[in-house]
N, C-alpha and C positions, 0 to 999 in steps of 0.2 A: 070645316071639323075641327080639330084643332083648336084655335081660334072663341068661336063656341068653349070650348072646354075649359079653354084659362075663363073663359070671365064671368063662365058659371063655381071657379073653385073660388074666384077673386071674391063673389060675392057672399059665397059663404063666409067668406073668412069674414068680408066688411058687417058681417049679421052674427059671426060669434063672435067681434069681439068689443060691435058696438050692444049684444048682451053683456056679453061679461063686464062690461061696466060699468052694465042699468040694477042688473043683477048678482054681482061677485063672480069673484070667479066659481066653475064647481067645482063642490066639494067629494075631498075628497074623502074616500073613506076610511069609515073607523079601522084603525090596526089588532086586528084581535088579541086578545088578554093569555100573557101567558101561564099557562098552571103554575103551579110553583106548588110543588107535593112538601105535604102539612100534616109528621104528624103527631098525631090521636092519640097514641095509645096514654096510661097517665106510666111520670114516671116516680121512678124510684127511687128512693131516700137510702 
């Protein structure tokens, strides 16, 4: 069964490379925006 597992793994890798070549790499998740504190109170002069 080890031989069969190795063959299946190679086939999976081949299909992954083929799909990546046709469709481009897998999209990466966009990073979460970092909240920036904002002081909304009116300025005193």
